[in-house]
C-alpha positions, -999 to 999 in steps of 0.1 A, spaced: 0 0 0 28 24 9 45 17 -25 12 24 -43 7 57 -24 43 67 -32 39 60 -69 6 80 -69 24 109 -52 52 109 -77 27 108 -105 8 138 -90 40 158 -85 51 150 -121 18 161 -135 19 193 -115 54 201 -126 45 197 -163 13 217 -158 33 247 -143 64 246 -163 54 235 -198 67 260 -224 76 235 -251 76 247 -286 65 215 -303 32 198 -295 4 185 -317 -29 202 -305 -56 189 -327 -94 189 -328 -117 166 -348 -143 186 -367 -170 160 -373 -195 167 -401 -214 134 -400 -249 140 -385 -239 177 -382 -220 170 -350 -197 200 -352 -203 217 -386 -225 228 -402 -250 231 -373 -278 220 -397 -279 209 -433 -306 233 -443 -290 266 -435 -276 289 -462 -241 287 -477 -234 321 -461 -244 309 -427 -223 277 -431 -193 298 -440 -199 321 -410 -202 291 -387 -169 277 -399 -151 310 -395 -164 313 -359 -154 277 -351 -119 281 -365 -115 314 -346 -124 297 -314 -100 268 -320 -71 291 -328 -78 312 -298 -78 281 -276 -43 271 -289 -53 244 -314 -27 240 -342 -43 213 -363 -78 206 -375 -89 171 -385 -118 180 -409 -142 153 -419 -147 154 -457 -161 119 -464 -187 105 -440 -207 79 -459 -190 76 -494 -200 112 -499 -181 145 -503 -177 178 -485 -158 190 -515 -164 192 -552 -160 157 -565 -166 138 -598 -164 105 -580 -188 107 -550 -219 128 -544 -222 159 -522 -231 150 -486 -266 150 -473 -252 167 -441 -242 197 -462 -272 204 -484 -301 183 -470 -302 163 -503 -273 140 -511 -258 148 -545 -270 185 -545 -242 211 -545 -243 241 -521 -262 271 -535 -247 297 -537 -218 275 -545 -188 271 -523 -163 243 -518 -162 235 -480 -128 218 -481 -112 245 -502 -126 272 -478 -116 252 -447 -80 248 -459 -77 285 -465 -92 294 -432 -71 269 -413 -39 282 -429 -49 318 -423 -52 309 -386 -18 292 -386 -34 257 -383 -28 226 -403 -58 209 -420 -59 171 -422 -85 157 -445 -105 131 -425 -120 102 -444 -141 73 -433 -128 46 -456 -156 20 -457 -189 33 -443 -215 37 -471 -246 44 -451 -252 46 -413 -289 40 -418 -302 31 -453 -336 45 -443 -323 78 -430 -324 97 -463 -327 92 -500 -294 83 -516 -282 100 -548 -283 79 -579 -245 82 -582 -240 69 -546 -219 37 -545 -247 17 -528 -268 23 -560 -240 23 -586 -221 -7 -572 -244 -29 -550 -219 -57 -556 -194 -38 -535 -217 -35 -505 -219 -56 -472 -252 -53 -454 -257 -53 -416 -294 -45 -409 -298 -8 -419 -260 -3 -420 -241 -5 -453 -203 -6 -459 -179 -12 -487 -164 -47 -487 -127 -43 -478 -119 -76 -494 -127 -65 -529 -98 -52 -550 -123 -29 -568 -132 -13 -534 -95 -7 -525 -91 9 -560 -121 31 -554 -110 44 -519 -75 50 -532 -90 69 -562 -111 91 -538 -81 98 -515 -57 105 -544 -82 129 -560 -82 150 -528 -44 147 -524 -37 160 -558 -63 188 -560 -62 203 -525 -34 219 -504 -40 196 -474 -15 189 -447 -26 154 -438 -47 124 -447 -65 110 -417 -86 78 -412 -108 71 -382 -116 38 -364 -145 26 -385 -132 -4 -405 -154 -35 -401 -185 -27 -381 -186 -23 -343 -220 -40 -341 -232 -64 -353 -198 -81 -357 -192 -93 -392 -199 -131 -395 -204 -146 -429 -213 -115 -449 -180 -115 -467 -176 -153 -471 -180 -152 -509 -154 -124 -512 -130 -145 -491 -136 -175 -514 -128 -154 -545 -100 -131 -532 -84 -148 -502 -48 -142 -515 -37 -175 -500 -50 -168 -465 -68 -197 -448 -79 -178 -417 -107 -153 -426 -98 -130 -396 -62 -127 -407 -74 -119 -442 -98 -92 -430 -69 -75 -411 -48 -78 -442 -75 -62 -463 -72 -30 -442 -34 -32 -440 -30 -36 -477 -51 -5 -484 -33 16 -458 1 6 -473 -11 16 -507 -23 50 -495 11 55 -478 29 48 -510 7 72 -530 13 100 -505 50 95 -506 50 95 -544 27 124 -550 31 148 -520 56 135 -496 52 164 -472 16 154 -465 12 135 -432 -7 102 -429 -24 92 -397 -50 68 -383 -71 70 -352 -77 34 -339 -99 24 -310 -79 28 -278 -79 -9 -269 -64 -33 -294 -64 -64 -272 -70 -65 -235 -40 -88 -228 -17 -61 -243 -25 -33 -218 -42 -50 -189 -77 -38 -198 -111 -54 -199 -131 -39 -227 -140 -40 -264 -114 -58 -285 -108 -40 -318 -82 -64 -331 -108 -92 -334 -139 -72 -340 -129 -42 -361 -99 -61 -375 -77 -32 -367 -39 -40 -366 -19 -11 -355 12 -32 -348 14 -39 -386 13 -2 -393 41 3 -368 63 -26 -380 59 -16 -416 63 22 -410 30 29 -428 20 59 -408 35 93 -398 13 94 -367 -8 71 -346 -38 87 -329 -54 61 -306 -88 71 -290 -82 66 -253 -116 77 -242 -116 67 -206 -105 82 -173 -72 79 -154 -78 50 -131 -109 36 -149 -116 1 -136 -117 -16 -170 -98 8 -193 -73 29 -173 -62 59 -194 -27 57 -178 -22 20 -186 -33 25 -222 -12 56 -226 20 39 -215 13 8 -236 8 29 -267 39 50 -259 60 18 -255 49 2 -288 48 32 -311 81 37 -329 93 56 -359 62 78 -359 45 104 -337 19 94 -311 -10 118 -306 -36 108 -280 -74 111 -288 -92 125 -258 -130 125 -253 -136 161 -244 -172 161 -254 -180 137 -227 -156 148 -200 -164 185 -204 -201 180 -207 -222 197 -180 -233 163 -165 -198 150 -161 -185 155 -126 -147 156 -128 -140 186 -149 -102 183 -142 -99 150 -160 -89 164 -194 -63 187 -179 -48 158 -159 -47 137 -191 -29 164 -210 -3 167 -182 1 130 -181 7 130 -218 34 156 -214 50 136 -186 52 104 -207 81 98 -230 72 94 -267 39 112 -266 37 142 -289 3 157 -283 -35 154 -281 -65 155 -304 -99 163 -289 -133 148 -299 -149 170 -307 -144 206 -318 -177 218 -303 -165 212 -268 -139 239 -275 -160 261 -297 -188 263 -272 -164 264 -242 -181 235 -225 -174 237 -187 -148 264 -195 -127 241 -216 -116 268 -240 -108 291 -211 -86 264 -195 -68 260 -228 -61 297 -231 -52 303 -195 -33 271 -186 -30 241 -208 -21 259 -241 -12 293 -227 18 295 -250 17 287 -288 32 255 -302 41 241 -335 32 206 -347 63 185 -342 87 181 -372 89 147 -389 126 143 -399 119 110 -416 98 130 -442 121 161 -444 149 174 -423 163 202 -446 159 236 -430 147 267 -449 169 297 -453 169 327 -430 145 356 -435 162 387 -448 162 425 -442 141 426 -411 126 461 -405 105 474 -376 84 505 -373 54 518 -354 23 537 -362 -3 550 -337 -19 516 -333 8 489 -336 43 478 -342 49 467 -378 74 439 -384 85 433 -421 110 411 -437 119 396 -470 112 360 -478 144 338 -480 156 321 -512 145 285 -516 164 259 -496 187 232 -510 157 209 -515 140 235 -536 114 243 -510 105 279 -500 96 290 -465 59 285 -458 55 304 -426 75 323 -400 78 326 -362 81 361 -346 97 361 -311 102 389 -286 130 392 -261 141 419 -237 173 436 -248 203 418 -232 182 386 -226 196 354 -239 178 343 -271 162 309 -264 142 298 -294 130 267 -274 110 289 -250 74 291 -264 66 319 -241 87 341 -263 67 334 -294 44 363 -304 30 348 -336 33 321 -362 23 337 -396 22 328 -433 29 363 -446 61 384 -444 45 412 -425 28 413 -391 10 441 -372 16 436 -335 -6 450 -308 26 455 -288 28 493 -281 33 503 -244 3 520 -228 27 547 -216 64 554 -214 93 541 -235 101 506 -247 130 486 -260 128 450 -273 146 426 -295 124 410 -322 136 378 -338 122 361 -369 128 326 -382 115 307 -412 96 274 -413 89 249 -441 57 228 -445 69 203 -419 80 229 -394 118 226 -399 131 259 -386 159 279 -402 192 273 -385 196 310 -378 174 341 -375 169 377 -384 169 401 -354 165 437 -347 162 459 -316 132 483 -316 133 513 -293 105 539 -287 106 569 -264 
C-alpha cells in the first residue's frame, strides 16, 4: 500500500510540474471537426451557404484562440463528399439532399483549408474509408452513390451498409477518392478514423463469398480481414510518398487493441474491427498514430494511464497523438472537470507522446465547462508548432532577410523579405516572430517568447506600451511545411521613447 501511495504521489508531482512549467515549442494540438450527422459543422444541413461559412469561421476562430494548431476536418462521412468531386456525391449533411451542390456554390474543403492556414493551423482531411450508409432508411441516396451504382461492393448489416474491404475494386475506389483530394487540395494530412469493419453487429459470414474469391492465400478469414485493411493503408502511404511526400498520414484506432496487451477489460478492436496497429508500426506505414483513449485515469476496466503507457511503448518511428474524449468529459453532467487537464499533463510527462486530439471541436467552440478558457489560460497558454517529422524532411529553410520594424499610432509593424529556396528547392511556408528583452539570452525553445506564427512576411503587433518608452529585440525565423526551422534568425532591436 505504501508503495502504491508513493507511486501515486510521484505521478501527481510529475503532472503538477509539467502543468506549471510547460513551455515546449512542439506539441500537436488537434481537434476533430465532425461533419457526419452535423456533430460539429454545419449546425444544420438546411442553412444557407453564407451561414455555413460564418459558422466555420467562428469555429476556427475559437479553435485558434484556444491554442489548437491542427484541424482534422471530416470530408467523407458515408461515401459522400464535403468538396467538389466527380467521384462521389455531395453530402446530405451539407445540403439536405445527397448529390446536390451548395447554393450559392462554395467548396467547404477549399474554404476550410484557406481558413485553417490563415489561422496558422494545419488541416488534415479526415476520411471514413468504408462506411457507405449509417442507416439506409435515414435519407434518399443519390443515384450516383456507390450503394446504387455498385451494389456488388456492399456488405449489409441491418440498416448499415459498408464497402467490402476484401474486394480489389473497393480498394481501388477508396484509393482513387483519396488520391483525388491529395492532388487537388493543399491539405497537410490524410486521416482515417476507427470505422473499419462494423462495431455492431460483428461481421460473421457477410463477406464469405469475397473470401472464397479473393483470399490471397489466407486460410484464416480473420487474418485476411486485417490484411485487407493493412493492404489499403500501405497503398495509401505509397501514393502520398510518391505524389506529395510532405503530406502526413495518420490513423485513429480504437484505444484498446487487445485486453491482454494493456491490462484492460473492454471492447477488442483487433478481433472485431480487424484493426492491426502493430502492422502499421512494424511496416512504417504511418506518420502518426492517434489512438482514441476515451476513458479516465484509473478507470476500472480501461485505465487511461495504462493504455497511454502501452501505446507509448509500442509506437516507434512515428508520432503518437492521443485522442481524448472532451465532449463527454467537459459536458455539464460530467462531474470531474479536471480529467482532461490531468490527461494532458500525463501525456506531457510520458516519453514518446507528442500531443493530443480532442473529440470533438464543439466542446472547445462552445467552451463547455470552461474548456476553451482552460486551454487559453493554462494548458495551451503559449503557442506550439506541430512537431517536425525528420523521416519525411529534415532540410531547414533559409533565414528571412532585411528585417525592418516601425510603429504607427496603433501597432508595431514587423516586415522582412522571404528567403531564397532551400537546398531541397522548398520555399519557406511560414514564420515565427519572437520577442525578447534587450540583453536577454535568445532561447528559441521557449514558447513563451513566441508572439505569432504567420504565413505572410508582414505582421502588425498590438505591442505598443500604454505609456512610457520601450526597447525590445524581435527575432524572426522561417519554417517549411513540416516545421523545420531555419538554422539562424533575423533580429533587430526596436526602441521607442
